[in-house]
DSSP file (Angstrom, degrees, kcal/mol; ACC not computed):
  #  RESIDUE AA STRUCTURE BP1 BP2  ACC     N-H-->O    O-->H-N    N-H-->O    O-->H-N    TCO  KAPPA ALPHA  PHI   PSI    X-CA   Y-CA   Z-CA
    1    1 A M              0   0    0      0, 0.0     2,-0.1     0, 0.0     0, 0.0   0.000 360.0 360.0 360.0 126.1  133.2   76.9   11.9
    2    2 A D     >  -     0   0    0      1,-0.1     4,-2.2     4,-0.0     5,-0.2  -0.299 360.0-101.5 -85.0 173.1  131.0   74.8   14.1
    3    3 A A  H  > S+     0   0    0      1,-0.2     4,-2.4     2,-0.2     5,-0.2   0.848 120.2  52.8 -64.1 -36.1  127.2   74.4   13.9
    4    4 A V  H  > S+     0   0    0      2,-0.2     4,-2.6     1,-0.2     5,-0.2   0.944 110.1  47.5 -66.2 -46.5  126.6   76.8   16.8
    5    5 A E  H  > S+     0   0    0      1,-0.2     4,-2.1     2,-0.2    -2,-0.2   0.904 112.5  50.2 -60.7 -41.9  128.7   79.5   15.3
    6    6 A T  H  X S+     0   0    0     -4,-2.2     4,-2.0     2,-0.2    -1,-0.2   0.921 111.8  47.8 -62.0 -44.4  127.0   79.1   11.9
    7    7 A T  H  X S+     0   0    0     -4,-2.4     4,-2.3     1,-0.2    -2,-0.2   0.908 111.0  50.2 -64.8 -42.3  123.5   79.2   13.5
    8    8 A L  H  X S+     0   0    0     -4,-2.6     4,-1.9     1,-0.2    -1,-0.2   0.862 110.0  50.9 -65.5 -35.4  124.4   82.4   15.5
    9    9 A R  H  X S+     0   0    0     -4,-2.1     4,-2.9    -5,-0.2    -1,-0.2   0.874 108.5  52.4 -68.3 -36.0  125.7   84.0   12.3
   10   10 A R  H  X S+     0   0    0     -4,-2.0     4,-3.1     2,-0.2     5,-0.3   0.916 106.9  52.3 -63.5 -42.4  122.4   83.1   10.6
   11   11 A I  H  X S+     0   0    0     -4,-2.3     4,-1.7     1,-0.2    -2,-0.2   0.923 112.7  45.6 -58.6 -43.6  120.5   84.8   13.5
   12   12 A R  H  X S+     0   0    0     -4,-1.9     4,-2.0     2,-0.2    -2,-0.2   0.929 114.2  47.9 -65.7 -45.5  122.6   87.9   13.0
   13   13 A G  H  X S+     0   0    0     -4,-2.9     4,-1.8     1,-0.2    -2,-0.2   0.922 114.3  44.8 -62.8 -45.7  122.2   87.9    9.2
   14   14 A W  H  X S+     0   0    0     -4,-3.1     4,-2.8     1,-0.2    -1,-0.2   0.806 108.5  58.9 -70.9 -27.7  118.5   87.3    9.2
   15   15 A F  H  X S+     0   0    0     -4,-1.7     4,-3.4    -5,-0.3     5,-0.2   0.934 104.6  50.6 -62.2 -44.2  118.1   90.0   12.0
   16   16 A L  H  X S+     0   0    0     -4,-2.0     4,-2.5     2,-0.2     5,-0.2   0.920 111.9  46.9 -60.0 -44.1  119.7   92.5    9.6
   17   17 A V  H  X S+     0   0    0     -4,-1.8     4,-2.2     2,-0.2     5,-0.2   0.952 115.7  45.3 -61.2 -50.1  117.3   91.5    6.8
   18   18 A W  H  X S+     0   0    0     -4,-2.8     4,-2.7     1,-0.2     5,-0.2   0.924 114.0  49.5 -58.8 -46.3  114.3   91.7    9.2
   19   19 A F  H  X S+     0   0    0     -4,-3.4     4,-2.9     1,-0.2     5,-0.2   0.913 110.9  47.8 -63.9 -45.2  115.5   95.0   10.7
   20   20 A V  H  X S+     0   0    0     -4,-2.5     4,-2.6    -5,-0.2     5,-0.2   0.923 114.3  46.9 -63.5 -44.1  116.1   96.8    7.4
   21   21 A L  H  X S+     0   0    0     -4,-2.2     4,-2.5    -5,-0.2     5,-0.2   0.920 114.6  46.7 -64.2 -43.5  112.7   95.7    6.1
   22   22 A E  H  X S+     0   0    0     -4,-2.7     4,-2.7    -5,-0.2     5,-0.2   0.926 114.5  46.8 -63.5 -45.5  110.9   96.7    9.3
   23   23 A A  H  X S+     0   0    0     -4,-2.9     4,-2.4    -5,-0.2     5,-0.2   0.911 114.0  47.6 -64.9 -42.3  112.6  100.1    9.4
   24   24 A A  H  X S+     0   0    0     -4,-2.6     4,-2.5    -5,-0.2    -2,-0.2   0.925 114.5  46.0 -65.1 -44.2  112.0  100.8    5.8
   25   25 A A  H  X S+     0   0    0     -4,-2.5     4,-2.5    -5,-0.2     5,-0.2   0.930 114.5  47.4 -65.4 -44.7  108.3   99.8    6.0
   26   26 A G  H  X S+     0   0    0     -4,-2.7     4,-2.3    -5,-0.2    -2,-0.2   0.904 114.5  46.0 -63.6 -42.1  107.7  101.8    9.2
   27   27 A T  H  X S+     0   0    0     -4,-2.4     4,-2.7    -5,-0.2     5,-0.2   0.902 112.6  51.0 -67.7 -40.9  109.5  104.9    7.9
   28   28 A A  H  X S+     0   0    0     -4,-2.5     4,-2.4    -5,-0.2    -2,-0.2   0.924 112.4  45.6 -64.0 -44.1  107.6  104.7    4.5
   29   29 A V  H  X S+     0   0    0     -4,-2.5     4,-2.7     2,-0.2     5,-0.2   0.925 113.7  49.4 -65.4 -43.7  104.2  104.4    6.2
   30   30 A A  H  X S+     0   0    0     -4,-2.3     4,-2.8    -5,-0.2     5,-0.2   0.920 112.9  47.0 -61.9 -43.3  105.0  107.2    8.6
   31   31 A A  H  X S+     0   0    0     -4,-2.7     4,-2.3     2,-0.2    -1,-0.2   0.902 112.5  50.8 -64.2 -40.5  106.2  109.4    5.8
   32   32 A Y  H  X S+     0   0    0     -4,-2.4     4,-1.8    -5,-0.2    -2,-0.2   0.921 113.8  43.6 -62.4 -46.2  103.1  108.6    3.8
   33   33 A V  H  X S+     0   0    0     -4,-2.7     4,-2.1     2,-0.2    -2,-0.2   0.925 115.2  47.7 -68.1 -45.0  100.7  109.4    6.6
   34   34 A L  H  X S+     0   0    0     -4,-2.8     4,-1.5    -5,-0.2    -2,-0.2   0.856 108.8  54.8 -66.4 -33.6  102.5  112.6    7.6
   35   35 A E  H  < S+     0   0    0     -4,-2.3     4,-0.3    -5,-0.2    -1,-0.2   0.915 109.5  47.9 -63.5 -41.6  102.6  113.7    4.0
   36   36 A G  H >< S+     0   0    0     -4,-1.8     3,-1.2     1,-0.2    -2,-0.2   0.879 109.0  53.6 -65.1 -37.6   98.8  113.3    3.9
   37   37 A M  H >< S+     0   0    0     -4,-2.1     3,-1.6     1,-0.2     7,-0.3   0.804  96.4  68.3 -66.6 -28.1   98.4  115.2    7.1
   38   38 A G  T 3< S+     0   0    0     -4,-1.5    -1,-0.2     1,-0.3    -2,-0.2   0.633  85.7  69.4 -67.7 -13.5  100.4  118.0    5.6
   39   39 A H  T <  S+     0   0    0     -3,-1.2     2,-0.5    -4,-0.3    -1,-0.3   0.587  91.7  68.5 -80.1 -10.0   97.5  118.8    3.2
   40   40 A H  S <> S-     0   0    0     -3,-1.6     4,-2.7    -4,-0.2     5,-0.2  -0.938  77.3-142.2-112.9 130.9   95.4  120.0    6.1
   41   41 A A  H  > S+     0   0    0     -2,-0.5     4,-2.1     1,-0.2     5,-0.1   0.901 101.7  47.2 -58.5 -45.0   96.3  123.2    7.9
   42   42 A L  H  > S+     0   0    0      1,-0.2     4,-2.4     2,-0.2    -1,-0.2   0.932 114.7  46.0 -64.0 -45.4   95.3  121.9   11.4
   43   43 A M  H  > S+     0   0    0      1,-0.2     4,-2.2     2,-0.2     6,-0.2   0.873 110.4  53.5 -65.8 -37.1   97.2  118.7   10.9
   44   44 A R  H  <>S+     0   0    0     -4,-2.7     5,-2.2    -7,-0.3     4,-0.4   0.892 110.6  48.1 -63.3 -39.4  100.2  120.5    9.5
   45   45 A Y  H ><5S+     0   0    0     -4,-2.1     3,-0.9    -5,-0.2    -2,-0.2   0.917 110.3  51.4 -65.6 -44.0  100.2  122.6   12.7
   46   46 A V  H 3<5S+     0   0    0     -4,-2.4    -2,-0.2     1,-0.3    -1,-0.2   0.881 112.7  45.1 -62.0 -39.8   99.8  119.6   14.9
   47   47 A T  T ><5S-     0   0    0     -4,-2.2     3,-1.1    -5,-0.1    -1,-0.3   0.463 112.1-118.2 -85.7  -0.6  102.8  117.8   13.3
   48   48 A G  T < 5 -     0   0    0     -3,-0.9    -3,-0.2    -4,-0.4     3,-0.1   0.724  63.5 -67.1  72.1  20.2  104.9  120.9   13.4
   49   49 A G  T 3 <S+     0   0    0     -5,-2.2     2,-0.4     1,-0.3    -1,-0.2   0.562  87.3 155.7  77.6   8.1  105.2  121.0    9.6
   50   50 A V    <   +     0   0    0     -3,-1.1    -1,-0.3    -6,-0.2     2,-0.1  -0.546  18.7 179.2 -70.3 126.0  107.3  117.8    9.5
   51   51 A G     >  -     0   0    0     -2,-0.4     4,-2.0    -3,-0.1     5,-0.2  -0.234  46.4 -66.4-111.0-158.7  106.8  116.2    6.1
   52   52 A A  H  > S+     0   0    0      1,-0.2     4,-2.6     2,-0.2     5,-0.2   0.888 128.5  52.7 -62.7 -41.6  108.0  113.1    4.3
   53   53 A T  H  > S+     0   0    0      1,-0.2     4,-2.5     2,-0.2     5,-0.2   0.940 111.0  45.9 -63.5 -47.2  111.6  114.3    4.2
   54   54 A G  H  > S+     0   0    0      1,-0.2     4,-2.5     2,-0.2     5,-0.2   0.872 113.1  51.4 -61.5 -37.2  111.9  115.0    7.9
   55   55 A T  H  X S+     0   0    0     -4,-2.0     4,-2.6     2,-0.2    -2,-0.2   0.916 110.3  47.6 -66.9 -43.3  110.2  111.7    8.6
   56   56 A V  H  X S+     0   0    0     -4,-2.6     4,-2.3     2,-0.2    -2,-0.2   0.926 113.8  47.3 -64.2 -44.8  112.7  109.7    6.5
   57   57 A V  H  X S+     0   0    0     -4,-2.5     4,-2.2     2,-0.2    -2,-0.2   0.944 115.6  43.7 -63.3 -48.1  115.7  111.5    7.9
   58   58 A S  H  X S+     0   0    0     -4,-2.5     4,-2.6     1,-0.2     5,-0.3   0.883 112.4  54.2 -66.2 -36.1  114.5  111.0   11.5
   59   59 A G  H  X S+     0   0    0     -4,-2.6     4,-2.4    -5,-0.2    -1,-0.2   0.895 109.4  47.7 -61.8 -40.3  113.6  107.4   10.7
   60   60 A M  H  X S+     0   0    0     -4,-2.3     4,-2.3     2,-0.2    -2,-0.2   0.901 112.4  48.8 -68.1 -40.6  117.0  106.7    9.4
   61   61 A V  H  X S+     0   0    0     -4,-2.2     4,-2.2     2,-0.2    -2,-0.2   0.940 114.8  44.3 -64.4 -47.6  118.7  108.3   12.5
   62   62 A V  H  X S+     0   0    0     -4,-2.6     4,-2.6     1,-0.2     5,-0.2   0.911 113.3  51.4 -64.6 -42.1  116.6  106.4   14.9
   63   63 A S  H  X S+     0   0    0     -4,-2.4     4,-2.5    -5,-0.3    -1,-0.2   0.897 109.5  50.2 -62.8 -40.0  117.0  103.1   13.0
   64   64 A L  H  X S+     0   0    0     -4,-2.3     4,-2.2     2,-0.2    -1,-0.2   0.920 111.0  48.8 -63.9 -43.3  120.8  103.6   13.0
   65   65 A A  H  X S+     0   0    0     -4,-2.2     4,-1.7     1,-0.2    -2,-0.2   0.920 113.2  47.2 -62.5 -43.7  120.8  104.2   16.7
   66   66 A L  H  X S+     0   0    0     -4,-2.6     4,-2.5     1,-0.2    -2,-0.2   0.887 110.6  52.1 -65.9 -37.9  118.7  101.1   17.3
   67   67 A Y  H  X S+     0   0    0     -4,-2.5     4,-2.9     2,-0.2    -1,-0.2   0.887 105.5  54.9 -67.0 -36.3  120.8   99.0   15.0
   68   68 A L  H  X S+     0   0    0     -4,-2.2     4,-1.4     2,-0.2    -1,-0.2   0.908 110.4  46.3 -62.6 -40.3  124.0  100.0   16.9
   69   69 A L  H  X S+     0   0    0     -4,-1.7     4,-1.6     1,-0.2     3,-0.2   0.925 113.7  48.5 -64.1 -44.3  122.3   98.8   20.1
   70   70 A A  H  X S+     0   0    0     -4,-2.5     4,-3.1     1,-0.2     5,-0.2   0.871 105.5  58.6 -63.9 -36.4  121.2   95.6   18.4
   71   71 A A  H  X S+     0   0    0     -4,-2.9     4,-2.4     1,-0.2    -1,-0.2   0.862 103.4  52.9 -62.3 -35.4  124.8   95.1   17.0
   72   72 A I  H  X S+     0   0    0     -4,-1.4     4,-2.1    -3,-0.2    -1,-0.2   0.933 112.7  43.7 -64.0 -45.5  126.1   95.1   20.6
   73   73 A V  H  X S+     0   0    0     -4,-1.6     4,-2.3     2,-0.2    -2,-0.2   0.915 114.4  49.5 -66.6 -42.9  123.7   92.4   21.6
   74   74 A L  H  X S+     0   0    0     -4,-3.1     4,-2.3     2,-0.2    -2,-0.2   0.874 110.1  50.9 -66.7 -36.5  124.2   90.4   18.4
   75   75 A Q  H  X S+     0   0    0     -4,-2.4     4,-1.5    -5,-0.2    -1,-0.2   0.921 111.6  47.9 -64.8 -42.8  128.0   90.6   18.9
   76   76 A A  H  <>S+     0   0    0     -4,-2.1     5,-2.6     2,-0.2    -2,-0.2   0.864 109.0  54.8 -64.7 -35.5  127.7   89.4   22.4
   77   77 A L  H ><5S+     0   0    0     -4,-2.3     3,-1.5     1,-0.2    -2,-0.2   0.929 108.4  47.3 -62.6 -44.9  125.4   86.6   21.2
   78   78 A E  H 3<5S+     0   0    0     -4,-2.3    -1,-0.2     1,-0.3    -2,-0.2   0.785 108.5  55.5 -67.6 -25.5  128.0   85.4   18.8
   79   79 A S  T 3<5S-     0   0    0     -4,-1.5    -1,-0.3    -5,-0.2    -2,-0.2   0.396 118.4-117.8 -84.5   3.2  130.6   85.6   21.6
   80   80 A R  T < 5 +     0   0    0     -3,-1.5    -3,-0.2     1,-0.2    -2,-0.1   0.867  51.3 167.8  63.6  41.9  128.2   83.3   23.5
   81   81 A Q    >>< -     0   0    0     -5,-2.6     4,-1.3     1,-0.1     3,-0.9  -0.768  33.5-142.2 -83.8 122.9  127.4   85.6   26.3
   82   82 A P  H 3> S+     0   0    0      0, 0.0     4,-1.9     0, 0.0     5,-0.2   0.844  98.3  58.7 -56.8 -36.1  124.4   84.2   28.3
   83   83 A W  H 3> S+     0   0    0      1,-0.2     4,-2.5     2,-0.2     5,-0.2   0.859 101.7  55.3 -63.3 -33.9  122.9   87.7   28.9
   84   84 A A  H <> S+     0   0    0     -3,-0.9     4,-2.5     2,-0.2    -1,-0.2   0.892 106.2  50.5 -67.4 -38.8  122.7   88.3   25.1
   85   85 A R  H  X S+     0   0    0     -4,-1.3     4,-2.3     2,-0.2    -1,-0.2   0.917 111.7  48.7 -62.8 -42.5  120.7   85.0   24.6
   86   86 A M  H  X S+     0   0    0     -4,-1.9     4,-2.7     2,-0.2     5,-0.2   0.916 110.4  50.4 -63.9 -43.2  118.3   86.2   27.4
   87   87 A V  H  X S+     0   0    0     -4,-2.5     4,-2.7     1,-0.2     5,-0.3   0.929 111.8  48.2 -60.3 -45.0  117.9   89.6   25.8
   88   88 A M  H  X S+     0   0    0     -4,-2.5     4,-2.6     1,-0.2    -1,-0.2   0.898 112.5  48.8 -63.6 -40.1  117.2   88.1   22.4
   89   89 A L  H  X S+     0   0    0     -4,-2.3     4,-2.9     2,-0.2     5,-0.2   0.913 112.5  47.2 -66.7 -42.0  114.6   85.7   24.0
   90   90 A V  H  X S+     0   0    0     -4,-2.7     4,-2.4     2,-0.2     5,-0.2   0.951 116.0  44.0 -65.0 -48.2  112.9   88.4   25.9
   91   91 A I  H  X S+     0   0    0     -4,-2.7     4,-2.5    -5,-0.2    -2,-0.2   0.912 114.5  52.1 -61.6 -41.1  112.7   90.7   22.9
   92   92 A G  H  X S+     0   0    0     -4,-2.6     4,-2.7    -5,-0.3    -2,-0.2   0.941 110.9  44.6 -61.1 -49.9  111.6   87.8   20.8
   93   93 A W  H  X S+     0   0    0     -4,-2.9     4,-2.6     1,-0.2    -1,-0.2   0.894 114.1  50.2 -64.7 -39.0  108.8   86.7   23.0
   94   94 A L  H  X S+     0   0    0     -4,-2.4     4,-2.4    -5,-0.2    -1,-0.2   0.912 112.9  46.8 -63.7 -41.2  107.6   90.3   23.4
   95   95 A T  H  X S+     0   0    0     -4,-2.5     4,-2.8    -5,-0.2     5,-0.2   0.903 112.0  49.9 -67.8 -41.1  107.6   90.8   19.7
   96   96 A I  H  X S+     0   0    0     -4,-2.7     4,-2.7     2,-0.2     5,-0.2   0.937 112.9  47.1 -62.0 -46.4  105.8   87.6   19.0
   97   97 A G  H  X S+     0   0    0     -4,-2.6     4,-2.4     1,-0.2    -2,-0.2   0.915 114.0  47.1 -61.6 -43.7  103.2   88.4   21.5
   98   98 A S  H  X S+     0   0    0     -4,-2.4     4,-2.6     2,-0.2    -2,-0.2   0.911 113.6  47.8 -64.7 -42.9  102.7   91.9   20.2
   99   99 A A  H  X S+     0   0    0     -4,-2.8     4,-2.4     2,-0.2    -2,-0.2   0.915 112.5  48.6 -65.9 -42.7  102.6   90.7   16.6
  100  100 A A  H  X S+     0   0    0     -4,-2.7     4,-2.1    -5,-0.2    -2,-0.2   0.923 113.9  46.3 -63.8 -43.4  100.1   88.0   17.4
  101  101 A L  H  X S+     0   0    0     -4,-2.4     4,-1.9    -5,-0.2    -2,-0.2   0.904 111.9  51.9 -64.6 -41.1   97.9   90.4   19.3
  102  102 A G  H  X S+     0   0    0     -4,-2.6     4,-0.7     1,-0.2    -2,-0.2   0.883 110.0  48.7 -62.3 -39.3   98.2   92.9   16.4
  103  103 A L  H  < S+     0   0    0     -4,-2.4     3,-0.5     1,-0.2    -1,-0.2   0.888 110.6  50.7 -68.5 -38.3   97.1   90.3   13.9
  104  104 A L  H  < S+     0   0    0     -4,-2.1     4,-0.3     1,-0.2    -2,-0.2   0.856 116.5  41.3 -65.6 -34.0   94.1   89.3   16.0
  105  105 A M  H  X S+     0   0    0     -4,-1.9     4,-2.3     1,-0.2    -1,-0.2   0.482  87.8  97.9 -92.5  -3.8   93.1   93.0   16.3
  106  106 A L  H  X S+     0   0    0     -4,-0.7     4,-1.3    -3,-0.5    -1,-0.2   0.890  81.2  50.0 -56.9 -45.9   93.8   93.9   12.7
  107  107 A P  H  > S+     0   0    0      0, 0.0     4,-0.8     0, 0.0    -1,-0.2   0.909 115.1  44.3 -61.2 -39.2   90.2   93.5   11.4
  108  108 A G  H  > S+     0   0    0     -4,-0.3     4,-1.9     1,-0.2     3,-0.3   0.821 105.9  60.9 -72.9 -30.8   88.9   95.7   14.3
  109  109 A S  H  X S+     0   0    0     -4,-2.3     4,-3.2     1,-0.2     5,-0.4   0.814  96.3  60.9 -68.9 -27.7   91.6   98.3   13.9
  110  110 A A  H  X S+     0   0    0     -4,-1.3     4,-1.3     1,-0.2    -1,-0.2   0.890 108.0  44.9 -63.2 -37.7   90.5   99.0   10.4
  111  111 A E  H  < S+     0   0    0     -4,-0.8    -2,-0.2    -3,-0.3    -1,-0.2   0.888 118.7  42.2 -71.7 -39.4   87.1  100.1   11.8
  112  112 A V  H  < S+     0   0    0     -4,-1.9     4,-0.4     1,-0.2    -2,-0.2   0.944 127.4  28.0 -73.4 -48.8   88.6  102.1   14.6
  113  113 A F  H  X S+     0   0    0     -4,-3.2     4,-2.8     1,-0.2     5,-0.3   0.584  97.8  88.6 -94.2 -10.5   91.4  103.8   12.7
  114  114 A G  H  X S+     0   0    0     -4,-1.3     4,-2.7    -5,-0.4     5,-0.2   0.921  90.1  46.5 -53.7 -50.7   89.9  103.9    9.2
  115  115 A P  H  > S+     0   0    0      0, 0.0     4,-2.1     0, 0.0    -1,-0.2   0.872 113.6  49.5 -62.3 -35.5   88.1  107.2    9.7
  116  116 A V  H  > S+     0   0    0     -4,-0.4     4,-1.6     2,-0.2    -2,-0.2   0.928 112.6  46.6 -67.7 -44.2   91.2  108.8   11.2
  117  117 A I  H  <>S+     0   0    0     -4,-2.8     5,-2.2     1,-0.2     4,-0.4   0.903 113.2  49.5 -64.6 -40.6   93.4  107.6    8.3
  118  118 A A  H ><5S+     0   0    0     -4,-2.7     3,-1.0    -5,-0.3    -1,-0.2   0.876 105.7  58.3 -65.0 -36.8   90.8  108.8    5.8
  119  119 A L  H 3<5S+     0   0    0     -4,-2.1    -1,-0.2     1,-0.3    -2,-0.2   0.872 107.1  46.5 -60.3 -38.5   90.7  112.2    7.5
  120  120 A I  T 3<5S-     0   0    0     -4,-1.6   -81,-0.3    -5,-0.1    -1,-0.3   0.484 119.8-109.8 -86.9  -0.6   94.4  112.7    7.0
  121  121 A G  T < 5S+     0   0    0     -3,-1.0    -3,-0.2    -4,-0.4     2,-0.2   0.627  70.7 136.8  88.7  13.7   94.1  111.6    3.3
  122  122 A A      < -     0   0    0     -5,-2.2     2,-0.8    -6,-0.2    -1,-0.3  -0.557  61.6-108.5 -92.1 160.2   95.9  108.3    3.6
  123  123 A D     >  -     0   0    0     -2,-0.2     4,-2.0     1,-0.2     3,-0.4  -0.789  25.3-157.2 -89.7 109.0   94.8  105.0    2.0
  124  124 A C  H  > S+     0   0    0     -2,-0.8     4,-2.7     1,-0.2     5,-0.2   0.892  89.3  52.4 -57.9 -46.1   93.6  102.8    4.8
  125  125 A P  H  > S+     0   0    0      0, 0.0     4,-2.3     0, 0.0    -1,-0.2   0.874 109.3  50.8 -60.7 -34.4   94.1   99.5    2.9
  126  126 A A  H  > S+     0   0    0     -3,-0.4     4,-2.1     2,-0.2    -2,-0.2   0.918 112.2  45.7 -67.9 -42.2   97.7  100.4    2.1
  127  127 A V  H  X S+     0   0    0     -4,-2.0     4,-2.1     1,-0.2    -1,-0.2   0.910 114.5  48.4 -66.1 -42.0   98.5  101.2    5.7
  128  128 A M  H  X S+     0   0    0     -4,-2.7     4,-2.7     2,-0.2    -2,-0.2   0.874 109.5  52.7 -66.9 -37.1   96.7   98.0    6.9
  129  129 A A  H  X S+     0   0    0     -4,-2.3     4,-2.6    -5,-0.2    -1,-0.2   0.916 109.5  48.8 -64.5 -42.4   98.6   95.9    4.3
  130  130 A A  H  X S+     0   0    0     -4,-2.1     4,-2.3     2,-0.2    -2,-0.2   0.908 111.7  50.1 -62.7 -41.0  101.9   97.3    5.5
  131  131 A N  H  X S+     0   0    0     -4,-2.1     4,-2.2     2,-0.2    -2,-0.2   0.923 111.1  48.8 -61.5 -45.8  100.9   96.6    9.1
  132  132 A L  H  X S+     0   0    0     -4,-2.7     4,-2.3     1,-0.2    -2,-0.2   0.927 111.7  48.6 -60.8 -46.6  100.0   93.0    8.2
  133  133 A L  H  X S+     0   0    0     -4,-2.6     4,-2.3     1,-0.2    -1,-0.2   0.896 111.7  48.7 -64.0 -40.7  103.2   92.4    6.4
  134  134 A T  H  X S+     0   0    0     -4,-2.3     4,-2.4     2,-0.2    -1,-0.2   0.892 111.0  50.4 -68.6 -36.7  105.4   93.7    9.2
  135  135 A K  H  X S+     0   0    0     -4,-2.2     4,-2.3     2,-0.2    -2,-0.2   0.908 111.2  48.5 -66.0 -40.6  103.5   91.6   11.8
  136  136 A L  H  X S+     0   0    0     -4,-2.3     4,-2.4     2,-0.2    -2,-0.2   0.886 111.0  51.1 -65.3 -38.0  104.0   88.5    9.6
  137  137 A G  H  X S+     0   0    0     -4,-2.3     4,-2.6     2,-0.2     5,-0.4   0.896 108.5  52.1 -63.6 -40.8  107.7   89.4    9.3
  138  138 A D  H  X>S+     0   0    0     -4,-2.4     4,-2.0     1,-0.2     5,-0.5   0.940 111.8  45.9 -58.7 -48.2  107.9   89.8   13.1
  139  139 A L  H  X5S+     0   0    0     -4,-2.3     4,-1.5     3,-0.2     5,-0.3   0.897 113.8  49.1 -63.9 -40.5  106.3   86.3   13.6
  140  140 A A  H  X5S+     0   0    0     -4,-2.4     4,-1.7     3,-0.2    -2,-0.2   0.972 119.3  34.1 -65.4 -54.9  108.6   84.7   11.0
  141  141 A Y  H  X5S+     0   0    0     -4,-2.6     4,-2.9     2,-0.2     5,-0.2   0.975 124.6  39.8 -67.6 -54.5  111.9   86.1   12.1
  142  142 A W  H  X5S+     0   0    0     -4,-2.0     4,-2.7    -5,-0.4     5,-0.3   0.840 113.0  55.7 -70.1 -31.7  111.3   86.1   15.9
  143  143 A G  H  X<S+     0   0    0     -4,-1.5     4,-2.2    -5,-0.5    -1,-0.2   0.936 113.1  42.5 -60.8 -45.2  109.5   82.8   15.9
  144  144 A W  H  X S+     0   0    0     -4,-1.7     4,-2.7    -5,-0.3    -2,-0.2   0.933 115.1  49.2 -65.8 -46.6  112.4   81.2   14.2
  145  145 A A  H  X S+     0   0    0     -4,-2.9     4,-2.8     1,-0.2     5,-0.2   0.919 113.9  45.3 -62.0 -44.7  115.0   83.0   16.4
  146  146 A V  H  X S+     0   0    0     -4,-2.7     4,-2.1     2,-0.2     5,-0.3   0.921 112.4  52.2 -64.8 -43.2  113.2   82.1   19.7
  147  147 A Y  H  X S+     0   0    0     -4,-2.2     4,-2.7    -5,-0.3     5,-0.5   0.936 113.8  43.1 -57.3 -47.9  112.7   78.5   18.5
  148  148 A V  H  X S+     0   0    0     -4,-2.7     4,-1.5     1,-0.2    -2,-0.2   0.934 115.9  46.8 -65.3 -47.1  116.4   78.1   17.7
  149  149 A L  H  < S+     0   0    0     -4,-2.8    -1,-0.2    -5,-0.2    -2,-0.2   0.777 122.6  35.4 -69.1 -25.3  117.6   79.8   20.9
  150  150 A Q  H  < S+     0   0    0     -4,-2.1    -2,-0.2    -5,-0.2    -1,-0.2   0.813 126.0  30.7 -97.9 -34.0  115.3   77.9   23.1
  151  151 A T  H  < S+     0   0    0     -4,-2.7     2,-0.7    -5,-0.3    -3,-0.2   0.676  87.7  97.8-105.9 -17.6  115.1   74.4   21.6
  152  152 A N     X  -     0   0    0     -4,-1.5     4,-2.5    -5,-0.5     5,-0.2  -0.625  59.1-156.4 -76.3 114.3  118.4   73.8   19.9
  153  153 A A  H  > S+     0   0    0     -2,-0.7     4,-2.5     1,-0.2     5,-0.2   0.871  91.3  52.1 -61.5 -39.4  120.4   71.7   22.5
  154  154 A A  H  > S+     0   0    0      2,-0.2     4,-1.9     1,-0.2    -1,-0.2   0.887 110.6  48.5 -65.6 -38.3  123.8   72.7   21.1
  155  155 A I  H  > S+     0   0    0      2,-0.2     4,-1.0    -7,-0.2    -2,-0.2   0.945 112.1  48.2 -66.3 -48.1  122.8   76.4   21.3
  156  156 A R  H >< S+     0   0    0     -4,-2.5     3,-0.8     1,-0.2     4,-0.3   0.921 112.0  50.0 -57.9 -44.5  121.6   76.1   24.9
  157  157 A E  H >< S+     0   0    0     -4,-2.5     3,-1.3     1,-0.2    -1,-0.2   0.865 104.3  58.8 -63.0 -37.2  124.7   74.2   25.9
  158  158 A A  H 3< S+     0   0    0     -4,-1.9    -1,-0.2     1,-0.3    -2,-0.2   0.740 106.9  48.4 -65.6 -22.1  126.9   76.9   24.3
  159  159 A F  T << S+     0   0    0     -4,-1.0    -1,-0.3    -3,-0.8    -2,-0.2   0.362  81.7 119.6-101.8   4.7  125.4   79.5   26.6
  160  160 A L    <   -     0   0    0     -3,-1.3    -3,-0.0    -4,-0.3     5,-0.0  -0.460  69.9-112.6 -69.2 141.6  125.8   77.6   29.8
  161  161 A C    >>  -     0   0    0     -2,-0.1     4,-1.6     1,-0.1     3,-0.7  -0.432  24.0-116.4 -70.0 148.2  127.9   79.4   32.5
  162  162 A P  H 3> S+     0   0    0      0, 0.0     4,-1.8     0, 0.0     5,-0.2   0.844 116.0  57.2 -55.9 -35.3  131.2   77.6   33.3
  163  163 A A  H 3> S+     0   0    0      1,-0.2     4,-1.2     2,-0.2    -3,-0.0   0.864 105.1  51.6 -63.6 -35.1  130.0   77.0   36.9
  164  164 A T  H <> S+     0   0    0     -3,-0.7     4,-0.6     1,-0.2    -1,-0.2   0.868 107.0  52.9 -68.8 -36.9  126.9   75.2   35.6
  165  165 A L  H >< S+     0   0    0     -4,-1.6     3,-0.7     1,-0.2    -2,-0.2   0.881 108.8  49.1 -67.3 -37.8  129.1   72.9   33.4
  166  166 A H  H 3< S+     0   0    0     -4,-1.8    -1,-0.2     1,-0.2    -2,-0.2   0.774 103.3  61.6 -72.6 -25.7  131.3   71.9   36.4
  167  167 A A  H 3<        0   0    0     -4,-1.2    -1,-0.2     1,-0.3    -2,-0.2   0.686 360.0 360.0 -73.2 -17.6  128.2   71.2   38.5
  168  168 A R    <<        0   0    0     -3,-0.7    -1,-0.3    -4,-0.6    -2,-0.1   0.504 360.0 360.0 -72.9 360.0  127.2   68.5   36.1
């Protein structure tokens, strides 16, 4: 196994870790918030009576569908398909930008969304802590993945099109 193959497998392995943690945290927070909303008649009506169980089930279904799409891209990445590297870079940069913006706005969002979260009976610091941890996870994984896919010369070379190699 060469260094490029090892690195691409690491990207896939760490993606799985990142994805499972993100999906679990997002589903847990959504279930927590919706469960709190279920204690109020108006909020229960607005959410259609969906509680924690419905949220967990739908979260798992959506996460599985998203992972199947990601698995296609990750398999193509390991097969050294140039489009897969581009998809990963675009998703990576968008996620990094979103996470950085979310972290910058985190102190202000507590003031804006705090009353809403309190209204539905959720614990604002717990929701904000989960948000902070997921944003830091986004920056850690995607920052590393983008760095590797963009700056590692061997990785870049592995994704060059055959026509580009002959032109050299």
